[in-house]
VMD Tcl script that builds the backbone (N, CA, C; Angstrom):
set m [mol new atoms 258]
animate dup $m
set s [atomselect $m all]
$s set {name element resname resid chain x y z} {
  {N N UNK 1 A -12.098 -5.099 14.657}
  {CA C UNK 1 A -10.762 -4.386 14.950}
  {C C UNK 1 A -10.214 -4.057 13.556}
  {N N UNK 2 A -9.732 -2.843 13.438}
  {CA C UNK 2 A -9.325 -2.303 11.961}
  {C C UNK 2 A -7.925 -3.138 11.629}
  {N N UNK 3 A -7.721 -3.337 10.253}
  {CA C UNK 3 A -6.497 -3.862 10.010}
  {C C UNK 3 A -5.257 -2.863 10.144}
  {N N UNK 4 A -4.020 -3.302 10.204}
  {CA C UNK 4 A -2.795 -2.482 10.105}
  {C C UNK 4 A -2.571 -2.319 8.736}
  {N N UNK 5 A -2.687 -1.250 8.091}
  {CA C UNK 5 A -2.331 -0.844 6.626}
  {C C UNK 5 A -0.998 -0.099 6.648}
  {N N UNK 6 A -0.207 -0.450 5.788}
  {CA C UNK 6 A 1.197 0.356 5.625}
  {C C UNK 6 A 1.297 0.539 4.104}
  {N N UNK 7 A 1.645 1.761 3.619}
  {CA C UNK 7 A 2.094 1.995 2.441}
  {C C UNK 7 A 3.371 2.749 2.167}
  {N N UNK 8 A 4.048 2.255 1.317}
  {CA C UNK 8 A 5.470 2.811 1.044}
  {C C UNK 8 A 4.953 3.551 -0.176}
  {N N UNK 9 A 5.515 4.967 -0.273}
  {CA C UNK 9 A 5.221 5.845 -1.261}
  {C C UNK 9 A 6.367 6.718 -1.676}
  {N N UNK 10 A 6.044 7.489 -2.907}
  {CA C UNK 10 A 6.896 8.463 -3.397}
  {C C UNK 10 A 6.111 9.699 -3.614}
  {N N UNK 11 A 6.393 10.890 -2.876}
  {CA C UNK 11 A 5.533 11.773 -2.762}
  {C C UNK 11 A 4.834 12.374 -4.159}
  {N N UNK 12 A 5.491 12.252 -5.246}
  {CA C UNK 12 A 4.926 12.643 -6.646}
  {C C UNK 12 A 4.347 11.615 -7.522}
  {N N UNK 13 A 4.324 10.515 -7.091}
  {CA C UNK 13 A 3.974 9.293 -7.692}
  {C C UNK 13 A 2.375 9.270 -7.901}
  {N N UNK 14 A 1.987 9.217 -9.208}
  {CA C UNK 14 A 0.348 9.173 -9.370}
  {C C UNK 14 A -0.179 7.949 -9.078}
  {N N UNK 15 A 0.498 6.768 -8.969}
  {CA C UNK 15 A -0.012 5.618 -8.554}
  {C C UNK 15 A -0.069 5.378 -7.050}
  {N N UNK 16 A 0.746 6.072 -6.150}
  {CA C UNK 16 A 0.749 6.206 -4.911}
  {C C UNK 16 A -0.533 7.078 -4.485}
  {N N UNK 17 A -0.659 8.266 -5.233}
  {CA C UNK 17 A -1.652 9.021 -4.792}
  {C C UNK 17 A -2.999 8.347 -4.974}
  {N N UNK 18 A -3.009 7.599 -6.030}
  {CA C UNK 18 A -4.394 6.845 -6.489}
  {C C UNK 18 A -4.785 5.855 -5.352}
  {N N UNK 19 A -3.556 5.127 -5.070}
  {CA C UNK 19 A -3.709 3.920 -3.899}
  {C C UNK 19 A -4.173 4.555 -2.601}
  {N N UNK 20 A -3.651 5.854 -2.229}
  {CA C UNK 20 A -3.909 6.473 -1.010}
  {C C UNK 20 A -5.346 7.074 -1.014}
  {N N UNK 21 A -5.811 7.516 -2.192}
  {CA C UNK 21 A -7.142 8.021 -2.484}
  {C C UNK 21 A -8.194 6.841 -2.120}
  {N N UNK 22 A -7.834 5.747 -2.682}
  {CA C UNK 22 A -8.882 4.620 -2.337}
  {C C UNK 22 A -9.042 4.308 -0.799}
  {N N UNK 23 A -7.800 4.355 -0.074}
  {CA C UNK 23 A -7.969 4.030 1.210}
  {C C UNK 23 A -8.635 5.182 2.046}
  {N N UNK 24 A -8.311 6.369 1.620}
  {CA C UNK 24 A -9.051 7.618 2.005}
  {C C UNK 24 A -10.525 7.415 1.865}
  {N N UNK 25 A -10.916 7.148 0.601}
  {CA C UNK 25 A -12.321 7.130 0.223}
  {C C UNK 25 A -13.109 6.115 1.380}
  {N N UNK 26 A -12.456 4.973 1.572}
  {CA C UNK 26 A -13.052 3.947 2.542}
  {C C UNK 26 A -12.887 4.222 3.959}
  {N N UNK 27 A -12.163 5.367 4.174}
  {CA C UNK 27 A -12.126 5.857 5.703}
  {C C UNK 27 A -10.962 4.967 6.405}
  {N N UNK 28 A -10.083 4.409 5.713}
  {CA C UNK 28 A -9.055 3.486 6.369}
  {C C UNK 28 A -7.796 4.452 6.696}
  {N N UNK 29 A -7.422 4.124 7.982}
  {CA C UNK 29 A -6.243 4.642 8.688}
  {C C UNK 29 A -5.041 4.067 8.120}
  {N N UNK 30 A -3.856 4.414 7.763}
  {CA C UNK 30 A -2.688 3.941 7.296}
  {C C UNK 30 A -1.547 4.593 7.593}
  {N N UNK 31 A -0.380 3.669 7.771}
  {CA C UNK 31 A 0.878 4.253 8.117}
  {C C UNK 31 A 1.430 4.510 6.758}
  {N N UNK 32 A 1.988 5.715 6.512}
  {CA C UNK 32 A 2.543 5.855 5.255}
  {C C UNK 32 A 4.161 6.227 5.402}
  {N N UNK 33 A 4.896 5.491 4.554}
  {CA C UNK 33 A 6.304 5.613 4.650}
  {C C UNK 33 A 6.681 6.398 3.204}
  {N N UNK 34 A 6.858 7.631 3.246}
  {CA C UNK 34 A 7.411 8.361 2.137}
  {C C UNK 34 A 8.721 7.967 2.000}
  {N N UNK 35 A 9.248 7.339 0.885}
  {CA C UNK 35 A 10.689 7.157 0.899}
  {C C UNK 35 A 11.458 8.020 -0.233}
  {N N UNK 36 A 10.828 9.036 -0.429}
  {CA C UNK 36 A 11.725 9.883 -1.686}
  {C C UNK 36 A 13.111 9.802 -1.408}
  {N N UNK 37 A 13.848 9.310 -2.317}
  {CA C UNK 37 A 15.308 9.287 -2.442}
  {C C UNK 37 A 15.962 8.564 -1.343}
  {N N UNK 38 A 15.275 7.791 -0.489}
  {CA C UNK 38 A 15.918 7.066 0.610}
  {C C UNK 38 A 16.215 5.560 0.054}
  {N N UNK 39 A 17.347 5.431 -0.356}
  {CA C UNK 39 A 17.628 3.965 -0.965}
  {C C UNK 39 A 17.639 2.885 0.071}
  {N N UNK 40 A 18.141 3.305 1.239}
  {CA C UNK 40 A 17.997 2.281 2.406}
  {C C UNK 40 A 16.725 1.829 2.648}
  {N N UNK 41 A 15.670 2.920 2.712}
  {CA C UNK 41 A 14.389 2.577 2.967}
  {C C UNK 41 A 13.665 1.619 1.899}
  {N N UNK 42 A 14.025 2.179 0.549}
  {CA C UNK 42 A 13.490 1.279 -0.607}
  {C C UNK 42 A 13.947 -0.014 -0.463}
  {N N UNK 43 A 15.358 -0.400 -0.100}
  {CA C UNK 43 A 15.815 -1.777 -0.012}
  {C C UNK 43 A 14.968 -2.517 1.039}
  {N N UNK 44 A 14.574 -1.903 2.207}
  {CA C UNK 44 A 14.045 -2.594 3.163}
  {C C UNK 44 A 12.469 -2.830 2.661}
  {N N UNK 45 A 12.029 -1.888 1.975}
  {CA C UNK 45 A 10.540 -2.120 1.327}
  {C C UNK 45 A 10.617 -3.247 0.374}
  {N N UNK 46 A 11.739 -3.294 -0.317}
  {CA C UNK 46 A 11.761 -4.417 -1.389}
  {C C UNK 46 A 12.046 -5.775 -0.724}
  {N N UNK 47 A 12.739 -5.801 0.393}
  {CA C UNK 47 A 12.971 -7.008 1.134}
  {C C UNK 47 A 11.300 -7.627 1.684}
  {N N UNK 48 A 10.685 -6.830 2.162}
  {CA C UNK 48 A 9.464 -6.974 2.596}
  {C C UNK 48 A 8.522 -7.388 1.471}
  {N N UNK 49 A 8.535 -6.831 0.348}
  {CA C UNK 49 A 7.850 -6.960 -0.666}
  {C C UNK 49 A 8.318 -8.072 -1.742}
  {N N UNK 50 A 9.086 -9.046 -1.404}
  {CA C UNK 50 A 9.346 -10.148 -2.221}
  {C C UNK 50 A 10.188 -9.569 -3.443}
  {N N UNK 51 A 11.057 -8.665 -3.200}
  {CA C UNK 51 A 11.866 -8.089 -4.415}
  {C C UNK 51 A 11.322 -6.962 -5.258}
  {N N UNK 52 A 9.886 -6.615 -5.004}
  {CA C UNK 52 A 9.262 -5.696 -5.807}
  {C C UNK 52 A 9.945 -4.313 -5.270}
  {N N UNK 53 A 10.216 -3.377 -6.180}
  {CA C UNK 53 A 10.865 -2.087 -6.023}
  {C C UNK 53 A 9.895 -0.957 -6.444}
  {N N UNK 54 A 8.976 -1.209 -7.010}
  {CA C UNK 54 A 8.114 -0.020 -7.635}
  {C C UNK 54 A 7.120 0.343 -6.644}
  {N N UNK 55 A 6.625 1.562 -6.677}
  {CA C UNK 55 A 5.812 2.218 -5.785}
  {C C UNK 55 A 4.428 2.546 -6.225}
  {N N UNK 56 A 3.520 2.358 -5.312}
  {CA C UNK 56 A 3.456 1.960 -4.021}
  {C C UNK 56 A 3.580 0.634 -3.821}
  {N N UNK 57 A 3.983 0.183 -2.518}
  {CA C UNK 57 A 3.940 -1.244 -2.071}
  {C C UNK 57 A 2.982 -1.198 -0.865}
  {N N UNK 58 A 1.880 -2.046 -0.796}
  {CA C UNK 58 A 1.063 -1.890 0.248}
  {C C UNK 58 A 1.005 -3.323 1.120}
  {N N UNK 59 A 0.847 -3.150 2.411}
  {CA C UNK 59 A 0.814 -4.220 3.227}
  {C C UNK 59 A -0.324 -3.993 4.119}
  {N N UNK 60 A -1.143 -5.209 4.313}
  {CA C UNK 60 A -2.319 -5.282 5.251}
  {C C UNK 60 A -2.108 -6.337 6.223}
  {N N UNK 61 A -2.118 -6.027 7.463}
  {CA C UNK 61 A -1.708 -6.955 8.489}
  {C C UNK 61 A -0.373 -7.707 8.269}
  {N N UNK 62 A 0.611 -7.113 7.968}
  {CA C UNK 62 A 1.814 -7.614 7.592}
  {C C UNK 62 A 2.000 -8.408 6.202}
  {N N UNK 63 A 0.811 -8.613 5.482}
  {CA C UNK 63 A 0.713 -9.503 4.187}
  {C C UNK 63 A 0.841 -8.411 3.160}
  {N N UNK 64 A 1.901 -8.818 2.316}
  {CA C UNK 64 A 2.006 -7.846 1.127}
  {C C UNK 64 A 0.981 -8.061 0.105}
  {N N UNK 65 A 0.252 -7.007 -0.285}
  {CA C UNK 65 A -0.939 -7.181 -1.155}
  {C C UNK 65 A -0.440 -6.553 -2.550}
  {N N UNK 66 A 0.557 -5.843 -2.690}
  {CA C UNK 66 A 1.189 -5.337 -4.070}
  {C C UNK 66 A 1.036 -3.975 -3.999}
  {N N UNK 67 A 0.625 -3.334 -5.341}
  {CA C UNK 67 A 0.731 -1.969 -5.662}
  {C C UNK 67 A -0.635 -1.446 -5.898}
  {N N UNK 68 A -0.651 -0.337 -6.497}
  {CA C UNK 68 A -1.955 0.457 -6.921}
  {C C UNK 68 A -2.833 -0.451 -7.600}
  {N N UNK 69 A -2.420 -1.105 -8.723}
  {CA C UNK 69 A -3.335 -2.039 -9.538}
  {C C UNK 69 A -3.871 -2.898 -8.751}
  {N N UNK 70 A -3.074 -3.642 -7.841}
  {CA C UNK 70 A -3.519 -4.994 -6.929}
  {C C UNK 70 A -4.545 -4.436 -5.973}
  {N N UNK 71 A -4.526 -3.358 -5.396}
  {CA C UNK 71 A -5.440 -2.884 -4.362}
  {C C UNK 71 A -6.815 -2.462 -4.835}
  {N N UNK 72 A -6.640 -1.828 -6.061}
  {CA C UNK 72 A -7.698 -1.509 -6.997}
  {C C UNK 72 A -8.497 -2.894 -7.503}
  {N N UNK 73 A -7.699 -3.781 -7.853}
  {CA C UNK 73 A -8.367 -5.069 -8.370}
  {C C UNK 73 A -9.063 -6.067 -7.230}
  {N N UNK 74 A -8.513 -5.806 -5.873}
  {CA C UNK 74 A -9.026 -6.410 -4.836}
  {C C UNK 74 A -10.451 -5.735 -4.478}
  {N N UNK 75 A -10.432 -4.471 -4.598}
  {CA C UNK 75 A -11.572 -3.569 -4.390}
  {C C UNK 75 A -12.748 -4.040 -5.312}
  {N N UNK 76 A -12.320 -4.159 -6.664}
  {CA C UNK 76 A -13.178 -4.336 -7.879}
  {C C UNK 76 A -13.691 -5.752 -7.582}
  {N N UNK 77 A -12.886 -6.839 -7.020}
  {CA C UNK 77 A -13.559 -8.219 -6.830}
  {C C UNK 77 A -14.157 -8.305 -5.482}
  {N N UNK 78 A -14.393 -7.216 -4.852}
  {CA C UNK 78 A -15.024 -7.348 -3.505}
  {C C UNK 78 A -14.148 -7.908 -2.307}
  {N N UNK 79 A -12.805 -8.011 -2.334}
  {CA C UNK 79 A -12.107 -8.753 -1.634}
  {C C UNK 79 A -11.407 -7.876 -0.656}
  {N N UNK 80 A -11.383 -6.424 -0.973}
  {CA C UNK 80 A -10.592 -5.535 -0.074}
  {C C UNK 80 A -11.342 -5.321 1.298}
  {N N UNK 81 A -12.443 -5.238 1.396}
  {CA C UNK 81 A -13.165 -5.033 2.633}
  {C C UNK 81 A -12.802 -5.934 3.744}
  {N N UNK 82 A -12.603 -7.220 2.824}
  {CA C UNK 82 A -12.537 -8.490 4.085}
  {C C UNK 82 A -11.052 -8.362 4.513}
  {N N UNK 83 A -10.191 -7.928 3.846}
  {CA C UNK 83 A -8.612 -7.851 4.328}
  {C C UNK 83 A -8.601 -6.554 5.320}
  {N N UNK 84 A -9.390 -5.344 4.861}
  {CA C UNK 84 A -9.361 -4.298 5.875}
  {C C UNK 84 A -10.232 -4.385 7.227}
  {N N UNK 85 A -10.791 -5.443 7.226}
  {CA C UNK 85 A -11.897 -5.775 8.374}
  {C C UNK 85 A -12.766 -4.521 8.321}
  {N N UNK 86 A -13.352 -4.149 7.195}
  {CA C UNK 86 A -14.299 -3.017 7.025}
  {C C UNK 86 A -15.682 -3.522 6.891}
}
mol reanalyze $m
mol bondsrecalc $m
mol representation Tube
mol addrep $m
């Protein structure tokens, strides 16, 4: 069964685009929350992300995994597929 992946983004954010490209390359479906200018949504994201306000913020099966560098690090370490059930 595939993991539930959620990603909070800003439409013009290069790190968001890079993180989504990795997920797309792996064929992973994800729920994107584009929060351009939505301060309420950003506060909700920060609450889920242990106070982190930078974008993107990525969650896999409700577990906060961090941002773009974090998801790429997991891929480099060979740990991302296990989280994604891929």
